[in-house]
C-alpha positions in Angstrom: -46.7 -16.5 64.8 -43.0 -15.7 64.8 -42.2 -18.9 66.7 -44.2 -20.9 64.1 -42.1 -19.5 61.2 -38.8 -20.2 63.0 -39.8 -23.8 63.6 -40.9 -24.2 60.0 -37.7 -22.8 58.4 -35.5 -24.7 60.9 -37.1 -28.0 59.7 -36.5 -27.1 56.1 -32.8 -26.3 56.8 -32.3 -29.6 58.6 -33.9 -31.5 55.7 -31.6 -29.8 53.2 -28.5 -30.6 55.3 -29.6 -34.3 55.5 -30.0 -34.4 51.7 -26.6 -32.8 51.0 -24.9 -35.1 53.5 -26.5 -38.2 51.8 -25.3 -37.1 48.4 -21.8 -36.6 49.8 -21.7 -40.1 51.3 -23.0 -41.6 48.1 -20.4 -39.8 46.0 -17.6 -40.9 48.2 -18.7 -44.5 48.0 -18.6 -44.4 44.2 -15.3 -42.6 44.3 -16.7 -39.7 42.2 -14.3 -36.8 42.0 -15.4 -33.5 40.6 -12.7 -31.6 38.5 -11.0 -28.7 40.1 -11.0 -25.6 37.9 -8.2 -23.1 38.7 -8.6 -19.5 37.9 -5.6 -17.4 36.9 -6.5 -14.2 39.0 -3.5 -12.3 37.5 -5.3 -12.1 34.2 -8.6 -10.8 35.5 -9.7 -7.1 35.8 -11.6 -5.7 38.8 -15.2 -6.2 37.4 -14.3 -9.9 36.7 -13.0 -10.4 40.2 -16.1 -8.9 41.7 -18.2 -11.2 39.5 -16.3 -14.2 40.8 -16.8 -13.2 44.4 -20.6 -13.0 43.8 -20.7 -16.5 42.2 -18.1 -18.3 44.3 -20.5 -18.8 47.2 -22.9 -20.9 45.1 -20.4 -23.4 43.7 -18.3 -26.1 45.1 -15.5 -24.8 47.3 -13.0 -26.9 45.3 -13.2 -24.3 42.5 -11.2 -21.9 44.6 -9.1 -24.5 46.3 -5.4 -23.6 46.8 -2.9 -25.8 44.9 -1.7 -27.3 48.2 -5.1 -28.8 48.9 -5.6 -30.5 45.5 -5.2 -34.3 45.3 -2.0 -35.0 43.4 -3.7 -37.3 40.9 -6.4 -34.7 39.8 -6.4 -33.2 36.4 -6.8 -29.4 36.7 -7.5 -26.6 34.2 -6.6 -22.9 34.2 -9.2 -20.5 32.9 -8.0 -17.7 30.7 -11.0 -15.6 29.7 -8.8 -13.5 27.4 -7.9 -16.1 24.9 -6.2 -14.6 21.8 -5.8 -16.5 18.5 -3.0 -14.8 16.6 -3.6 -14.2 12.9 -1.1 -15.8 10.5 0.6 -13.5 8.0 -0.6 -13.9 4.4 1.8 -16.0 2.4 -0.2 -16.5 -0.9 -0.4 -14.3 -3.9 -4.0 -12.9 -4.4 -5.8 -11.1 -7.2 -7.3 -7.6 -6.6 -9.8 -6.0 -8.9 -9.3 -2.3 -9.1 -12.4 -0.2 -8.1 -13.3 3.3 -9.0 -11.4 5.7 -6.7 -8.6 3.3 -6.0 -5.1 4.7 -5.9 -1.7 3.0 -6.0 -1.0 4.3 -2.5 -4.4 3.2 -1.1 -4.0 -0.4 -2.4 -0.4 -0.8 -1.2 -1.4 0.5 2.3 -4.3 -1.9 2.4 -2.1 -4.9 1.9 1.0 -3.6 3.8 3.3 -3.5 0.8 5.1 -0.7 -1.1 3.6 1.0 -4.2 6.7 -0.1 -6.1 5.9 -3.8 -5.3 2.5 -3.4 -7.1 4.2 -1.7 -10.1 7.0 -4.2 -10.4 4.5 -7.1 -10.1 2.0 -6.0 -12.7 3.4 -5.4 -16.2 0.0 -4.0 -17.3 0.8 -0.8 -15.4 4.1 -0.3 -17.3 5.6 1.3 -14.2 3.1 4.2 -14.6 0.7 4.7 -11.7 -1.5 6.8 -14.0 -2.4 3.6 -15.9 -4.5 2.3 -12.9 -8.0 1.7 -14.1 -11.2 0.3 -12.7 -11.8 -3.5 -13.3 -8.1 -4.1 -13.8 -6.9 -7.4 -12.2 -3.7 -6.9 -10.2 -1.5 -9.5 -8.6 -0.9 -8.6 -4.9 2.3 -9.9 -3.3 2.1 -11.1 0.3 5.4 -9.3 1.0 7.3 -6.3 -0.3 9.4 -7.4 -3.3 8.6 -8.6 -6.8 6.2 -11.1 -8.3 7.5 -12.9 -11.4 5.6 -15.1 -13.9 8.1 -17.9 -14.7 9.3 -18.0 -18.3 11.2 -20.7 -20.1 14.8 -20.7 -19.0 14.2 -18.9 -15.7 16.2 -20.1 -12.7 16.1 -19.1 -9.0 19.7 -17.9 -9.3 18.8 -15.8 -12.3 15.8 -14.2 -10.6 17.8 -13.4 -7.6 20.4 -11.7 -9.7 17.9 -9.7 -11.8 15.9 -8.5 -8.8 18.9 -8.1 -6.4 17.4 -10.6 -4.0 18.7 -13.5 -2.0 18.4 -17.1 -3.4 17.6 -18.6 -0.1 14.7 -16.1 0.5 13.1 -17.2 -2.8 13.5 -20.9 -2.1 12.3 -20.7 1.5 9.1 -18.6 0.7 6.3 -21.1 1.6 3.9 -20.3 -1.3 6.7 -20.8 -3.9 6.7 -24.6 -3.1 10.3 -25.1 -4.1 12.4 -28.1 -3.2 15.4 -26.8 -1.3 17.6 -29.6 -2.8 16.4 -29.1 -6.4 14.5 -25.8 -6.8 13.1 -26.1 -10.3 10.8 -23.4 -11.6 7.7 -24.3 -13.6 6.8 -22.1 -16.6 3.7 -20.1 -15.9 3.9 -20.2 -12.1 4.0 -17.0 -10.1 7.1 -16.7 -7.9 7.4 -14.4 -4.9 10.8 -12.7 -4.8 10.9 -11.3 -1.2 12.8 -8.0 -1.0 13.4 -7.9 -4.7 13.6 -4.7 -6.7 14.5 -3.5 -10.1 14.9 -0.3 -12.0 11.8 1.5 -13.3 11.1 1.3 -17.0 9.7 4.7 -17.9 8.3 6.2 -21.0 9.8 9.6 -21.0 9.9 12.6 -23.3 13.5 12.9 -24.7 15.3 16.1 -24.4 14.6 18.4 -27.4 17.3 21.0 -27.9 16.2 24.2 -29.7 19.4 25.3 -31.2 19.6 22.6 -33.9 17.2 20.6 -35.9 16.3 17.3 -34.3 14.8 14.2 -35.9 11.3 13.9 -34.5 11.1 11.1 -31.9 9.4 8.0 -33.2 5.9 7.8 -31.9 6.1 11.1 -30.0 2.9 12.4 -31.4 1.9 15.4 -33.6 3.0 17.9 -30.8 6.7 17.2 -31.4 8.6 20.2 -32.8 11.4 19.9 -35.4 13.8 22.2 -33.5 16.4 24.5 -35.0 15.2 27.6 -33.3 18.0 30.2 -33.1 17.8 32.9 -30.4 14.6 33.3 -28.5 13.9 33.9 -24.8 16.3 32.6 -22.1 15.2 31.7 -18.6 16.4 33.4 -15.5 17.2 30.2 -13.7 14.4 30.7 -11.1 11.0 29.1 -11.3 7.5 30.1 -10.3 4.5 27.8 -9.6 2.9 27.0 -13.0 -0.6 27.1 -11.6 -2.4 29.1 -9.0 -2.6 26.2 -6.5 0.5 25.3 -4.6 -0.5 21.8 -3.5 -0.9 18.4 -5.0 -4.0 16.5 -6.1 -2.2 13.3 -7.2 1.2 11.8 -7.1 4.2 13.3 -5.5 7.7 13.2 -6.8 9.2 9.7 -6.6 11.5 7.2 -8.4 8.6 6.0 -10.5 6.9 9.4 -10.9 9.6 12.1 -11.3 7.1 15.0 -11.4 4.4 16.7 -9.3 0.7 16.3 -10.0 -0.4 19.8 -9.0 -4.1 20.5 -8.2 -5.7 22.4 -11.1 -9.4 22.6 -11.9 -10.5 22.0 -15.5 -9.8 25.0 -17.6 -7.7 27.0 -15.2 -4.6 28.8 -16.7 -1.2 27.1 -16.8 1.7 29.5 -16.7 5.3 29.1 -17.9 7.5 28.6 -14.9 10.4 30.5 -16.5 11.1 32.1 -19.8 12.2 30.1 -22.9 11.3 28.6 -26.2 8.5 26.1 -26.9 10.0 22.8 -28.2 6.8 20.6 -27.9 3.2 21.8 -28.2 0.2 19.5 -28.8 -0.7 15.9 -28.5 1.8 13.4 -27.0 1.6 9.7 -27.6 3.5 8.9 -24.3 0.3 9.2 -22.2 0.8 12.9 -21.4 -2.2 14.0 -23.5 -1.9 17.6 -24.6 1.5 18.8 -23.6 3.9 21.8 -23.7 7.6 21.6 -23.2 9.6 24.8 -22.8 13.4 24.9 -23.3 14.9 27.7 -21.1 18.2 28.0 -23.0 20.4 27.4 -19.9 20.3 23.6 -19.6 16.8 23.6 -18.0 13.5 22.5 -19.5 10.0 22.3 -18.0 7.1 20.1 -19.0 3.3 20.7 -18.6 0.9 17.9 -19.5 -2.7 16.6 -19.4 -3.8 20.0 -20.7 -7.3 20.6 -22.1 -5.8 22.9 -24.7 -2.5 24.5 -25.5 -2.1 28.2 -26.5 1.4 28.3 -27.9 3.3 26.9 -30.9 6.6 25.4 -31.8 9.5 27.8 -31.6 7.6 30.5 -29.9 9.3 32.6 -27.1 7.5 32.7 -23.8 8.3 34.6 -20.6 7.9 33.7 -17.0 4.2 33.8 -16.1 2.9 33.7 -19.7 -0.1 31.4 -20.3 0.8 28.1 -22.0 -2.6 26.5 -22.0 -5.5 25.4 -19.8 -5.6 22.5 -17.3 -7.4 19.3 -18.2 -7.3 15.5 -17.9 -6.1 14.3 -21.3 -3.9 11.3 -21.8 -3.4 8.8 -18.9 -5.1 10.9 -16.2 -7.9 10.1 -13.7 -9.0 13.7 -13.2 -8.0 17.4 -13.9 -4.6 18.3 -12.7 -1.2 19.5 -14.0 1.7 17.0 -14.4 4.8 19.2 -14.0 8.4 18.2 -14.6 11.7 20.0 -14.3 14.6 18.7 -16.4 18.2 19.7 -16.2 20.5 18.4 -18.9 18.5 15.2 -19.2 17.9 14.5 -15.5 14.4 15.0 -14.1 14.8 16.7 -10.8 12.4 17.1 -7.8 10.4 20.3 -8.4 10.0 20.9 -4.7 13.7 21.9 -4.6 13.2 24.7 -7.1 9.7 26.1 -6.6 9.2 29.0 -4.2 
């Protein structure tokens, strides 16, 4: 029985060898050459090498042929199984529709640009991040800088001067489509100013002195006080937190937001950070909603806004820790919090440097 099986399989093997030899002779007569594929072993990891070992025994030995054994006139290919197609950086201006829950910081991080770039490029925001609203359409620059809609009379040199940028950078930016020999701007086009910047245009509450009568600021709102308050409480020069929480729920202090948005639930008490006299109490037309301003009589003033109600009146003396009102979300606000500012002789300073 065993001898019979050996004879049978031997015959099969001989037949296979005859067929393979015949195919080889026929191919050589037709001058058929099979392409040699070279494998770059340096780019393979261990599992891939093991896989090649398993399959190499079933394919033509020319696949693993050393370079010295290849015919000089053969075309060869090198396999790289880790092909990587690099992504090209975005160069075009795009439009983004604001969704509920979006923040200036979140949008800027998503597109790899600074928050300032979004403010500078979208006049609808008026340099105020609190004006961000769902369904707004924002122009998103492909690079940190400024987007400018071209107006009649604009020139590349003029934009470079206004935005403190380089003329060549504007001309060479691909999506500006400017002729380097004659870079004419077309009215209505959106121009990318790479690296551009400008000063912020901010709607701020003017300083209201208490010692003399002041003309009411135009458009300030019904909360503006007339001034002329003699005497009254004077601050100590030290400040306390104006709300029980000591952390933020919104924007931090920055060049475009010279204040702290302190976490404060709706209706929680808001305290006077130092003693002084109230010089604004009520509604503000500057987007602050219900607002209180306290003059501390020593060059310092503090501002408290987006209140749900105010509990003090113009000219009233208040002392450190007295309740000024309750937290809310009035004015340009996306949720309950306290917008808190510290002002010294007209300059709005970073509250982090003065709060305990």
